[in-house]
VOPAGU-2260 file (C-alpha; in pm, 1 decimal, decimal comma):
REM VOPAGU-2260
SITE   aa  ch    i         X         Y         Z
SITE  UNK   A    0    5926,5    7402,7    9533,8
SITE  UNK   A    1    6069,3    7742,3    9522,2
SITE  UNK   A    2    5864,8    7977,5    9292,9
SITE  UNK   A    3    5967,9    8288,0    9103,7
SITE  UNK   A    4    5667,4    8523,6    9146,7
SITE  UNK   A    5    5660,3    8819,7    8909,9
SITE  UNK   A    6    5671,9    9169,0    8974,3
SITE  UNK   A    7    5521,5    9270,0    8680,4
SITE  UNK   A    8    5177,3    9118,4    8766,3
SITE  UNK   A    9    5218,7    8848,8    9107,4
SITE  UNK   A   10    5163,1    8573,8    8893,7
SITE  UNK   A   11    5400,0    8259,9    8903,0
SITE  UNK   A   12    5667,8    8281,3    8647,9
SITE  UNK   A   13    5810,5    7936,2    8748,1
SITE  UNK   A   14    5900,6    7666,6    9014,6
SITE  UNK   A   15    6136,3    7450,9    9079,6
SITE  UNK   A   16    6221,1    7154,8    9321,6
SITE  UNK   A   17    6462,2    7217,1    9595,6
SITE  UNK   A   18    6775,7    6994,2    9551,8
SITE  UNK   A   19    6738,3    6687,6    9723,0
SITE  UNK   A   20    7015,1    6591,0    9991,1
SITE  UNK   A   21    7162,9    6276,1    9765,1
SITE  UNK   A   22    7164,1    6574,5    9466,2
SITE  UNK   A   23    7396,9    6830,3    9720,4
SITE  UNK   A   24    7605,1    6547,4    9837,7
SITE  UNK   A   25    7686,6    6446,3    9533,5
SITE  UNK   A   26    7745,9    6783,1    9366,6
SITE  UNK   A   27    8007,1    6850,3    9641,0
SITE  UNK   A   28    8145,9    6528,7    9595,1
SITE  UNK   A   29    8214,2    6577,0    9133,4
SITE  UNK   A   30    8306,7    6905,7    9284,4
SITE  UNK   A   31    8599,6    6792,0    9466,3
SITE  UNK   A   32    8685,4    6527,9    9239,8
SITE  UNK   A   33    8696,8    6777,6    8920,0
SITE  UNK   A   34    8841,9    6991,6    9102,3
SITE  UNK   A   35    9190,8    6816,5    9131,9
SITE  UNK   A   36    9226,1    6729,7    8772,4
SITE  UNK   A   37    9094,5    7095,9    8661,4
SITE  UNK   A   38    9422,9    7238,5    8915,0
SITE  UNK   A   39    9616,1    7042,9    8672,7
SITE  UNK   A   40    9511,0    7177,3    8366,7
SITE  UNK   A   41    9729,6    7415,7    8140,6
SITE  UNK   A   42    9577,3    7832,3    8258,4
SITE  UNK   A   43    9508,0    7872,9    7871,7
SITE  UNK   A   44    9323,4    7610,7    7824,5
SITE  UNK   A   45    9106,2    7659,0    8162,2
SITE  UNK   A   46    9069,6    8055,6    7977,6
SITE  UNK   A   47    8974,3    7835,0    7618,4
SITE  UNK   A   48    8667,0    7641,4    7824,0
SITE  UNK   A   49    8582,2    7997,3    7986,4
SITE  UNK   A   50    8544,6    8137,0    7707,8
SITE  UNK   A   51    8330,4    7891,0    7515,9
SITE  UNK   A   52    8145,2    7925,5    7799,5
SITE  UNK   A   53    8097,0    8346,6    7840,7
SITE  UNK   A   54    8013,7    8343,9    7423,1
SITE  UNK   A   55    7746,0    8044,7    7478,7
SITE  UNK   A   56    7548,2    8291,0    7749,7
SITE  UNK   A   57    7591,6    8563,8    7529,7
SITE  UNK   A   58    7446,5    8403,0    7234,5
SITE  UNK   A   59    7102,2    8345,1    7447,8
SITE  UNK   A   60    7085,6    8748,2    7558,4
SITE  UNK   A   61    6787,5    8769,7    7346,0
SITE  UNK   A   62    6564,5    8539,3    7520,1
SITE  UNK   A   63    6743,0    8635,4    7838,7
SITE  UNK   A   64    6624,4    9022,6    7831,9
SITE  UNK   A   65    6277,7    8964,6    7848,7
SITE  UNK   A   66    6305,0    8648,6    8080,8
SITE  UNK   A   67    6505,8    8909,1    8309,2
SITE  UNK   A   68    6279,6    9199,1    8295,6
SITE  UNK   A   69    6033,0    8873,0    8371,9
SITE  UNK   A   70    6167,1    8762,7    8688,9
SITE  UNK   A   71    6346,1    9075,0    8843,0
SITE  UNK   A   72    6142,8    9360,0    8697,1
SITE  UNK   A   73    6474,7    9579,6    8494,8
SITE  UNK   A   74    6281,0    9745,1    8158,3
SITE  UNK   A   75    6393,3    9525,7    7846,3
SITE  UNK   A   76    6527,1    9844,6    7729,2
SITE  UNK   A   77    6826,4    9839,1    7983,9
SITE  UNK   A   78    6876,1    9424,5    7991,1
SITE  UNK   A   79    7060,2    9391,6    7703,6
SITE  UNK   A   80    7325,6    9624,5    7847,6
SITE  UNK   A   81    7407,1    9392,3    8127,0
SITE  UNK   A   82    7473,8    9070,8    7932,3
SITE  UNK   A   83    7684,9    9229,0    7651,8
SITE  UNK   A   84    7798,9    9521,9    7860,4
SITE  UNK   A   85    7890,0    9482,7    8205,0
SITE  UNK   A   86    7898,1    9081,1    8201,2
SITE  UNK   A   87    8111,8    9025,7    7923,1
SITE  UNK   A   88    8352,2    9276,4    8007,9
SITE  UNK   A   89    8363,0    9189,4    8390,9
SITE  UNK   A   90    8427,5    8797,2    8254,0
SITE  UNK   A   91    8707,0    8874,7    7939,1
SITE  UNK   A   92    8887,6    9101,0    8135,2
SITE  UNK   A   93    8927,3    8827,3    8430,5
SITE  UNK   A   94    9051,3    8595,4    8183,6
SITE  UNK   A   95    9262,1    8825,5    8041,6
SITE  UNK   A   96    9445,3    8913,2    8350,1
SITE  UNK   A   97    9482,5    8562,3    8521,6
SITE  UNK   A   98    9778,8    8500,1    8377,7
SITE  UNK   A   99    9952,2    8802,8    8558,0
SITE  UNK   A  100    9709,8    8802,3    8855,8
SITE  UNK   A  101    9842,5    8397,0    8857,4
SITE  UNK   A  102   10217,3    8434,8    8808,0
SITE  UNK   A  103   10467,4    8315,8    9076,2
SITE  UNK   A  104   10588,8    8568,7    9249,3
SITE  UNK   A  105   11016,3    8577,4    9226,2
SITE  UNK   A  106   11219,2    8784,0    9511,3
SITE  UNK   A  107   11536,0    8908,4    9437,1
SITE  UNK   A  108   11780,6    8646,4    9323,0
SITE  UNK   A  109   12003,5    8519,1    9620,3
SITE  UNK   A  110   12359,6    8323,6    9493,5
SITE  UNK   A  111   12222,5    7915,7    9576,9
SITE  UNK   A  112   11892,5    7931,6    9589,0
SITE  UNK   A  113   11544,9    7924,9    9435,1
SITE  UNK   A  114   11247,0    8127,6    9595,0
SITE  UNK   A  115   10927,9    8174,4    9505,5
SITE  UNK   A  116   10568,0    8187,7    9602,8
SITE  UNK   A  117   10306,5    8003,2    9408,0
SITE  UNK   A  118    9953,0    8093,7    9431,1
SITE  UNK   A  119    9706,0    7737,2    9449,1
SITE  UNK   A  120    9367,4    7716,5    9395,1
SITE  UNK   A  121    9131,0    7685,7    9711,7
SITE  UNK   A  122    8961,1    7393,6    9590,9
SITE  UNK   A  123    8501,6    7444,8    9582,8
SITE  UNK   A  124    8383,3    7777,2    9625,7
SITE  UNK   A  125    8058,9    7846,8    9662,6
SITE  UNK   A  126    7866,6    8141,2    9506,6
SITE  UNK   A  127    7582,3    8301,0    9600,2
SITE  UNK   A  128    7449,0    8519,3    9422,2
SITE  UNK   A  129    7125,6    8828,2    9411,2
SITE  UNK   A  130    6896,6    8887,3    9172,6
SITE  UNK   A  131    6899,2    9294,0    9170,2
SITE  UNK   A  132    7197,2    9233,1    8907,4
SITE  UNK   A  133    7199,2    8855,3    8802,3
SITE  UNK   A  134    7419,6    8752,6    8578,4
SITE  UNK   A  135    7679,6    9116,5    8696,7
SITE  UNK   A  136    7700,7    8978,2    9008,0
SITE  UNK   A  137    7736,0    8582,9    8989,1
SITE  UNK   A  138    8038,0    8634,1    8718,6
SITE  UNK   A  139    8250,1    8822,6    8982,1
SITE  UNK   A  140    8273,2    8514,2    9144,8
SITE  UNK   A  141    8244,6    8191,7    8843,0
SITE  UNK   A  142    8481,7    8327,4    8574,4
SITE  UNK   A  143    8801,8    8398,6    8788,2
SITE  UNK   A  144    8772,1    8118,3    9017,1
SITE  UNK   A  145    8732,0    7821,7    8752,1
SITE  UNK   A  146    9012,9    8025,2    8633,8
SITE  UNK   A  147    9203,6    8027,6    8932,4
SITE  UNK   A  148    9186,4    7614,4    8921,6
SITE  UNK   A  149    8879,2    7599,2    9161,2
SITE  UNK   A  150    8555,2    7410,1    9108,1
SITE  UNK   A  151    8232,3    7656,5    9161,8
SITE  UNK   A  152    7867,2    7586,1    9316,7
SITE  UNK   A  153    7656,3    7824,0    9202,2
SITE  UNK   A  154    7317,3    7896,3    9455,1
SITE  UNK   A  155    7123,0    8196,2    9267,4
SITE  UNK   A  156    6864,6    8372,0    9445,2
SITE  UNK   A  157    6553,1    8188,3    9455,0
SITE  UNK   A  158    6367,9    8587,5    9239,6
SITE  UNK   A  159    6620,7    8471,6    8957,2
SITE  UNK   A  160    6657,3    8113,6    8964,8
SITE  UNK   A  161    6663,3    8122,7    8585,7
SITE  UNK   A  162    6988,8    8318,8    8570,7
SITE  UNK   A  163    7146,9    7963,5    8779,4
SITE  UNK   A  164    7011,2    7736,4    8476,9
SITE  UNK   A  165    7165,5    7986,5    8194,3
SITE  UNK   A  166    7472,9    7959,8    8372,4
SITE  UNK   A  167    7453,3    7575,3    8388,1
SITE  UNK   A  168    7355,9    7585,5    7992,5
SITE  UNK   A  169    7663,4    7791,4    7894,0
SITE  UNK   A  170    7923,9    7573,7    8098,3
SITE  UNK   A  171    7732,5    7310,2    7931,0
SITE  UNK   A  172    7750,3    7380,2    7621,8
SITE  UNK   A  173    8090,8    7498,7    7663,1
SITE  UNK   A  174    8170,8    7136,3    7773,5
SITE  UNK   A  175    8320,7    7206,2    8063,3
SITE  UNK   A  176    8440,6    6874,9    8225,4
SITE  UNK   A  177    8142,3    6745,3    8444,3
SITE  UNK   A  178    8175,3    6820,5    8833,1
SITE  UNK   A  179    8332,9    7165,1    8764,3
SITE  UNK   A  180    8008,5    7400,5    8742,8
SITE  UNK   A  181    7713,3    7340,7    8918,8
SITE  UNK   A  182    7419,9    7527,7    8975,2
SITE  UNK   A  183    7164,1    7402,6    9255,7
SITE  UNK   A  184    6838,7    7543,1    9378,0
SITE  UNK   A  185    6857,7    7608,9    9765,8
SITE  UNK   A  186    6677,8    7752,5   10025,5
SITE  UNK   A  187    6834,7    7899,7   10353,6
SITE  UNK   A  188    6884,4    7600,1   10548,5
SITE  UNK   A  189    7042,1    7384,8   10321,9
SITE  UNK   A  190    7295,6    7671,3   10248,7
SITE  UNK   A  191    7341,2    7659,6   10582,3
SITE  UNK   A  192    7457,8    7301,6   10635,9
SITE  UNK   A  193    7650,6    7354,9   10242,4
SITE  UNK   A  194    7892,1    7620,4   10447,7
SITE  UNK   A  195    7891,8    7374,5   10755,0
SITE  UNK   A  196    7985,2    7037,0   10604,5
SITE  UNK   A  197    8352,0    7147,4   10549,5
SITE  UNK   A  198    8334,5    7060,1   10203,6
SITE  UNK   A  199    8297,4    7398,2   10055,3
SITE  UNK   A  200    8663,8    7612,9   10075,0
SITE  UNK   A  201    8552,9    7972,0   10006,5
SITE  UNK   A  202    8208,3    8153,6   10049,4
SITE  UNK   A  203    8120,6    8414,0    9810,1
SITE  UNK   A  204    7812,9    8586,2    9906,8
SITE  UNK   A  205    7676,8    8927,1    9794,5
SITE  UNK   A  206    7313,0    9000,3    9981,4
SITE  UNK   A  207    7196,7    9176,6   10293,2
SITE  UNK   A  208    7340,4    9242,9   10609,0
SITE  UNK   A  209    7155,1    9032,3   10752,5
SITE  UNK   A  210    7235,1    8731,2   10550,6
SITE  UNK   A  211    7625,2    8767,2   10595,7
SITE  UNK   A  212    7578,9    8732,9   10934,8
SITE  UNK   A  213    7406,7    8425,2   10866,5
SITE  UNK   A  214    7661,9    8339,3   10606,7
SITE  UNK   A  215    7986,5    8442,5   10906,9
SITE  UNK   A  216    7764,7    8199,2   11181,0
SITE  UNK   A  217    7775,0    7917,4   11012,3
SITE  UNK   A  218    8155,7    7962,8   10858,8
SITE  UNK   A  219    8274,3    8005,0   11228,7
SITE  UNK   A  220    8499,6    7817,2   11320,7
SITE  UNK   A  221    8575,9    7640,6   11023,6
SITE  UNK   A  222    8876,2    7844,5   10862,3
SITE  UNK   A  223    8659,4    7937,5   10520,2
SITE  UNK   A  224    8762,5    8214,1   10366,4
SITE  UNK   A  225    8404,8    8399,9   10318,4
SITE  UNK   A  226    8366,3    8764,7   10091,6
SITE  UNK   A  227    8089,7    8954,7   10189,2
SITE  UNK   A  228    7932,9    9264,6    9940,0
SITE  UNK   A  229    7629,7    9349,4   10126,9
SITE  UNK   A  230    7521,0    9670,7   10045,9
SITE  UNK   A  231    7506,4    9988,7   10078,5
SITE  UNK   A  232    7402,9   10363,7   10166,9
SITE  UNK   A  233    7619,2   10579,4    9891,6
SITE  UNK   A  234    7671,4   10906,5    9885,5
SITE  UNK   A  235    7745,7   11189,7    9585,2
SITE  UNK   A  236    7897,6   11529,8    9670,4
SITE  UNK   A  237    7827,8   11829,4    9423,3
SITE  UNK   A  238    8126,1   12097,2    9476,3
SITE  UNK   A  239    8122,9   12461,2    9446,2
SITE  UNK   A  240    8319,9   12432,6    9125,6
SITE  UNK   A  241    8085,6   12067,8    8932,8
SITE  UNK   A  242    7944,0   12071,4    8640,4
SITE  UNK   A  243    7642,2   12132,0    8742,4
SITE  UNK   A  244    7419,2   11971,0    8396,0
SITE  UNK   A  245    7650,5   11699,0    8397,8
SITE  UNK   A  246    7634,6   11598,4    8749,1
SITE  UNK   A  247    7291,5   11619,3    8763,5
SITE  UNK   A  248    7202,4   11401,5    8524,8
SITE  UNK   A  249    7474,9   11132,7    8633,0
SITE  UNK   A  250    7394,3   11147,1    8995,8
SITE  UNK   A  251    6994,8   11121,3    8876,3
SITE  UNK   A  252    7076,1   10810,6    8705,0
SITE  UNK   A  253    7278,4   10598,1    8988,1
SITE  UNK   A  254    6969,4   10685,6    9220,5
SITE  UNK   A  255    6698,1   10612,2    8981,3
SITE  UNK   A  256    6841,1   10338,0    8762,1
SITE  UNK   A  257    6727,7    9981,3    8817,3
SITE  UNK   A  258    6436,2   10117,8    9044,2
SITE  UNK   A  259    6723,5   10222,0    9277,1
SITE  UNK   A  260    6825,0    9845,7    9349,9
SITE  UNK   A  261    7185,0    9825,6    9310,6
SITE  UNK   A  262    7391,1    9810,5    9607,3
SITE  UNK   A  263    7601,4   10141,4    9479,8
SITE  UNK   A  264    7302,0   10349,7    9368,2
SITE  UNK   A  265    7306,2   10717,0    9474,1
SITE  UNK   A  266    7113,0   10704,3    9813,0
SITE  UNK   A  267    7184,0   11019,0    9973,1
SITE  UNK   A  268    7346,1   11369,2    9792,1
SITE  UNK   A  269    7543,5   11618,5    9973,4
SITE  UNK   A  270    7532,1   12013,8    9704,1
SITE  UNK   A  271    7719,4   12299,0    9846,2
SITE  UNK   A  272    7436,2   12539,9    9972,3
SITE  UNK   A  273    7533,2   12745,1    9636,3
SITE  UNK   A  274    7413,6   12528,3    9359,6
SITE  UNK   A  275    7134,5   12376,9    9581,8
SITE  UNK   A  276    6810,5   12464,1    9467,9
SITE  UNK   A  277    6944,8   12399,4    9067,2
SITE  UNK   A  278    7057,5   12066,6    9168,0
SITE  UNK   A  279    6723,2   11962,3    9295,3
SITE  UNK   A  280    6543,0   12108,6    9068,9
SITE  UNK   A  281    6697,5   11919,2    8776,9
SITE  UNK   A  282    6728,1   11578,6    8980,0
SITE  UNK   A  283    6316,8   11654,5    9008,1
SITE  UNK   A  284    6262,4   11703,1    8679,6
SITE  UNK   A  285    6453,5   11403,4    8545,2
SITE  UNK   A  286    6282,8   11161,4    8817,2
SITE  UNK   A  287    5905,3   11360,6    8667,0
SITE  UNK   A  288    6034,0   11214,5    8292,8
SITE  UNK   A  289    6035,8   10888,7    8405,6
SITE  UNK   A  290    5819,8   10656,3    8265,0
SITE  UNK   A  291    5694,1   10391,8    8521,1
SITE  UNK   A  292    5531,0   10042,6    8346,1
SITE  UNK   A  293    5545,2    9750,6    8255,6
SITE  UNK   A  294    5901,8    9604,3    8217,6
SITE  UNK   A  295    5851,2    9462,7    7887,4
SITE  UNK   A  296    5695,1    9802,7    7733,3
SITE  UNK   A  297    6024,9    9946,9    7549,4
SITE  UNK   A  298    5919,7   10265,0    7639,8
SITE  UNK   A  299    5960,1   10218,8    8012,9
SITE  UNK   A  300    6255,6   10339,1    8243,0
SITE  UNK   A  301    6090,5   10254,5    8577,8
SITE  UNK   A  302    6004,0    9908,8    8599,8
SITE  UNK   A  303    5887,8    9779,1    8974,8
SITE  UNK   A  304    6081,3    9689,9    9223,8
SITE  UNK   A  305    6123,7    9280,5    9286,6
SITE  UNK   A  306    5841,7    9299,8    9531,8
SITE  UNK   A  307    5595,2    9512,3    9697,0
SITE  UNK   A  308    5693,7    9430,2   10043,5
SITE  UNK   A  309    6008,1    9599,0    9917,5
SITE  UNK   A  310    5840,4    9896,5    9773,9
SITE  UNK   A  311    5701,4    9931,1   10114,5
SITE  UNK   A  312    5988,4    9907,3   10345,2
SITE  UNK   A  313    6086,7   10251,7   10136,7
SITE  UNK   A  314    5722,3   10360,4   10119,3
SITE  UNK   A  315    5772,9   10374,3   10518,6
SITE  UNK   A  316    6125,1   10548,1   10491,1
SITE  UNK   A  317    5983,5   10835,6   10299,8
SITE  UNK   A  318    5670,9   10901,2   10508,0
SITE  UNK   A  319    5895,6   10834,4   10826,9
SITE  UNK   A  320    6044,6   11152,0   10662,4
SITE  UNK   A  321    5808,4   11347,3   10581,8
SITE  UNK   A  322    5670,1   11265,4   10931,7
SITE  UNK   A  323    5969,6   11468,3   11071,2
SITE  UNK   A  324    5981,8   11773,5   10808,9
SITE  UNK   A  325    6092,0   11597,0   10484,8
SITE  UNK   A  326    5930,0   11735,8   10169,1
SITE  UNK   A  327    5855,6   11520,3    9902,2
SITE  UNK   A  328    5920,9   11712,0    9560,6
SITE  UNK   A  329    5777,0   11447,0    9261,2
SITE  UNK   A  330    5378,5   11374,6    9292,1
SITE  UNK   A  331    5312,6   10962,1    9188,2
SITE  UNK   A  332    5225,4   10939,3    8858,8
SITE  UNK   A  333    4927,9   10749,3    8776,2
SITE  UNK   A  334    5129,6   10380,4    8730,8
SITE  UNK   A  335    5235,7   10441,6    9049,1
SITE  UNK   A  336    5027,2   10587,4    9268,9
SITE  UNK   A  337    5189,9   10461,3    9608,3
SITE  UNK   A  338    4954,0   10189,7    9710,0
SITE  UNK   A  339    5058,3    9992,4    9987,4
SITE  UNK   A  340    5193,6    9637,7    9854,6
SITE  UNK   A  341    5229,4    9731,2    9506,6
SITE  UNK   A  342    5523,7    9665,2    9327,7
SITE  UNK   A  343    5561,2   10008,0    9120,9
SITE  UNK   A  344    5681,7   10334,0    9311,8
SITE  UNK   A  345    5763,6   10619,4    9104,4
SITE  UNK   A  346    6087,9   10807,6    9152,1
SITE  UNK   A  347    6087,3   11093,6    9394,3
SITE  UNK   A  348    6346,0   11356,4    9541,0
SITE  UNK   A  349    6276,0   11448,9    9934,6
SITE  UNK   A  350    6452,2   11758,5   10113,1
SITE  UNK   A  351    6477,7   11908,2   10433,6
SITE  UNK   A  352    6616,2   11569,0   10571,8
SITE  UNK   A  353    6833,0   11533,4   10830,0
SITE  UNK   A  354    7126,7   11274,1   10910,8
SITE  UNK   A  355    6914,3   11096,6   11167,6
SITE  UNK   A  356    6632,1   10998,4   10956,0
SITE  UNK   A  357    6626,4   10679,7   10846,9
SITE  UNK   A  358    6598,5   10743,7   10458,6
SITE  UNK   A  359    6970,0   10916,6   10531,5
SITE  UNK   A  360    7096,7   10627,5   10763,8
SITE  UNK   A  361    6965,6   10236,0   10641,5
SITE  UNK   A  362    6979,9   10100,3   10281,7
SITE  UNK   A  363    6681,8   10238,7   10091,2
SITE  UNK   A  364    6747,1   10043,6    9738,0
SITE  UNK   A  365    6416,6   10212,7    9569,6
SITE  UNK   A  366    6402,8   10505,9    9331,2
SITE  UNK   A  367    6398,0   10736,0    9622,5
SITE  UNK   A  368    6708,9   10962,1    9713,8
SITE  UNK   A  369    6753,7   11283,2    9998,8
SITE  UNK   A  370    6992,6   11582,5    9929,5
SITE  UNK   A  371    7127,0   11800,1   10154,1
SITE  UNK   A  372    7290,5   12149,6   10136,5
SITE  UNK   A  373    7619,8   12138,3   10310,2
SITE  UNK   A  374    7864,7   12464,8   10300,4
SITE  UNK   A  375    8220,8   12307,8   10280,3
SITE  UNK   A  376    8468,2   11970,4   10199,8
SITE  UNK   A  377    8464,3   11938,6   10558,4
SITE  UNK   A  378    8041,2   11947,2   10605,2
SITE  UNK   A  379    8036,7   11744,7   10332,9
SITE  UNK   A  380    8283,9   11489,2   10459,5
SITE  UNK   A  381    8154,1   11467,0   10789,8
SITE  UNK   A  382    7817,9   11348,5   10649,1
SITE  UNK   A  383    7949,4   11118,0   10405,6
SITE  UNK   A  384    8115,6   10923,1   10663,5
SITE  UNK   A  385    7821,8   10924,0   10896,5
SITE  UNK   A  386    7670,4   10599,1   10769,4
SITE  UNK   A  387    7716,3   10230,5   10905,7
SITE  UNK   A  388    7800,6   10141,1   10502,1
SITE  UNK   A  389    8087,5   10176,3   10251,5
SITE  UNK   A  390    8072,2   10086,2    9967,4
SITE  UNK   A  391    8086,5   10348,2    9726,4
SITE  UNK   A  392    8109,7   10742,8    9713,5
SITE  UNK   A  393    8111,7   11011,8    9417,3
SITE  UNK   A  394    8245,2   11360,5    9425,5
SITE  UNK   A  395    8141,3   11563,1    9159,1
SITE  UNK   A  396    8423,7   11877,6    9074,6
SITE  UNK   A  397    8639,8   12012,3    8806,0
SITE  UNK   A  398    9000,7   11947,5    9051,3
SITE  UNK   A  399    9142,6   11659,6    9075,2
SITE  UNK   A  400    9352,8   11697,1    9325,3
SITE  UNK   A  401    9044,3   11815,7    9581,6
SITE  UNK   A  402    8902,7   11508,8    9431,6
SITE  UNK   A  403    9162,8   11280,5    9515,3
SITE  UNK   A  404    9207,3   11462,4    9900,0
SITE  UNK   A  405    8856,2   11408,6   10011,0
SITE  UNK   A  406    8865,1   11031,0    9873,0
SITE  UNK   A  407    9135,8   10985,0   10128,6
SITE  UNK   A  408    8945,6   11074,7   10422,0
SITE  UNK   A  409    8561,3   10924,0   10290,8
SITE  UNK   A  410    8551,0   10592,5   10428,7
SITE  UNK   A  411    8442,6   10338,7   10146,4
SITE  UNK   A  412    8551,2   10085,4    9930,5
SITE  UNK   A  413    8513,7   10303,6    9624,6
SITE  UNK   A  414    8608,3   10681,3    9544,3
SITE  UNK   A  415    8463,8   10856,5    9235,8
SITE  UNK   A  416    8489,6   11151,5    9069,3
SITE  UNK   A  417    8228,1   11300,9    8786,0
SITE  UNK   A  418    8105,1   10924,7    8768,2
SITE  UNK   A  419    7881,0   10635,3    9017,8
SITE  UNK   A  420    7710,9   10317,8    9006,0
SITE  UNK   A  421    8002,4   10181,6    8774,6
SITE  UNK   A  422    8221,2    9896,5    8911,8
SITE  UNK   A  423    8565,9    9822,6    8662,4
SITE  UNK   A  424    8688,7    9529,8    8631,4
SITE  UNK   A  425    9021,0    9636,1    8658,8
SITE  UNK   A  426    8963,4    9773,4    8984,6
SITE  UNK   A  427    8924,5    9594,9    9332,5
SITE  UNK   A  428    8554,7    9552,7    9432,6
SITE  UNK   A  429    8493,7    9591,1    9825,2
SITE  UNK   A  430    8405,2    9797,3   10134,7
SITE  UNK   A  431    8414,2    9914,0   10497,7
SITE  UNK   A  432    8226,5    9867,9   10761,3
SITE  UNK   A  433    7916,1    9751,2   10709,7
SITE  UNK   A  434    7917,2    9636,3   10342,5
SITE  UNK   A  435    8162,3    9355,7   10467,0
SITE  UNK   A  436    8509,7    9232,4   10389,8
SITE  UNK   A  437    8678,1    9049,5   10063,6
SITE  UNK   A  438    8763,8    9187,4    9678,9
SITE  UNK   A  439    8643,7    9052,6    9379,0
SITE  UNK   A  440    8784,6    9145,1    9014,4
SITE  UNK   A  441    9069,6    9309,1    8959,2
SITE  UNK   A  442    9412,0    9114,3    8956,0
SITE  UNK   A  443    9338,5    9146,3    9346,1
SITE  UNK   A  444    9051,0    8945,7    9309,0
SITE  UNK   A  445    9260,8    8639,4    9255,6
SITE  UNK   A  446    9404,3    8702,3    9617,5
SITE  UNK   A  447    9056,5    8565,5    9762,8
SITE  UNK   A  448    8994,6    8275,1    9523,8
SITE  UNK   A  449    9359,0    8096,4    9549,7
SITE  UNK   A  450    9625,0    8029,9    9834,2
SITE  UNK   A  451    9992,6    8086,8    9827,5
SITE  UNK   A  452   10263,2    7874,3    9898,1
SITE  UNK   A  453   10643,1    7968,6    9938,2
SITE  UNK   A  454   10905,3    7750,4    9757,1
SITE  UNK   A  455   11200,7    7819,7    9947,7
SITE  UNK   A  456   11464,4    7538,7    9746,5
SITE  UNK   A  457   11811,0    7536,4    9837,1
SITE  UNK   A  458   12020,0    7402,9    9481,1
SITE  UNK   A  459   12369,4    7393,0    9647,5
SITE  UNK   A  460   12512,6    7236,1    9946,5
């Protein structure tokens, strides 16, 4: 059995039995058989089924929002946007662009020949989804994989097992042909065996660096496609010409939203020295005004972290930084008194940090951010690149040319100007260094879910 322990109060929210080997074998065989027919299905028909599934899941929003809060702690006032905003936007965009993304590529004509490159589905895509944005992360793979003509097996995080069931219910209500989508409850060993079985053709993981390494070990030598989105230590840079009020508000939101539990959360901030005091003071004020508490309370803006152990990792980073001279600027609130083992952690702003501290190097994944002054673009670029991660980076400036110039020098998957912690489905979501490899979303995302076949047809002799 796998249990969901609610971070709200430590109670068992739900428990589910692990899939049996018979169920796993059946699901993989059904996927293989169903995909052979599905790949021949017209794209418009695939879009009809996928759209019906999206609509079916949207119809569950009122039930999903408190259910998601109980599973992973996000306040109910923000839960609806994950479904009606991000989930819907990504799914509908990938459905809409599929005809263009999957169309044949035809090179310049040559008399007597017909030449083109066609995209074919891979077969079965094994999607491994995380708990922190449980619908957004899963949809990145599930909908485009099906639109590309693949079958999908979904393994959702143990903390958010009910999300996998919601996906299954949505596809069932859409009457998707049997076998094309299957949600399975799996542990790590079962996941590794599925990858090693050679009965799946692509593995897409959103998770930790450690999980990514285990996926690659399981897939070694099998020539599987592997897509890994493994987190980040995303920087923000406030230039001298930035709109400070706007930058402060949005950087703070990017650092504290979802209790900082986002792969693209702002985790370190570099501020032109001229504005350092004002930016820090503004972020501190926003942090102090957050309401930490039960995520089912509509007034709560910061819910519990996913578990007490995760909050303790953040506490350890902060305590190590303080021991080396850093200063905390936000005193713990009454609801989150920094008790070891408690998942409730108030947002904090840390200054007098240096780049060697774990707070500025290792993924924090909590509502705490380090802020440092810089004197130039060059210094900011060097510090932004001083990280083993590279998912996204934000530049806060009124100079678009400068943002592009700086962006060209930053080792990252996405460069933002005057925004952060956002995923545009029309742009590819990717990363460098320990953030992983592969692409989801955009037209380019379809490339990882298909293989190409060249046709070189001589029409006359």
